[in-house]
C-alpha positions, 0 to 999 in steps of 0.5 A: 504496476507489478503486484508484489504480494496479495494476502488477506485482501491486501495488495502490495504493488511496486511503482517505479515509473510514477515518480521518484523514488520508486515506491510501494502501494498498499491497498485493502478493499477501498482503503489505501495506506498512502492516503492515510499517511498523507493525511497524517492519520495512523495506519491500520495495524494488521494481525501478523501472519 
């Protein structure tokens, strides 16, 4: 997956060949934003840059 951005330990990648539609993955340490949203949990807010 191409890395789009990496800041404050947050890694954003784009995945176009896993499944449609193409989508982004966001990871922070061992946390994964997609896992939170799949479980209907609120996403963790981060301070603006």
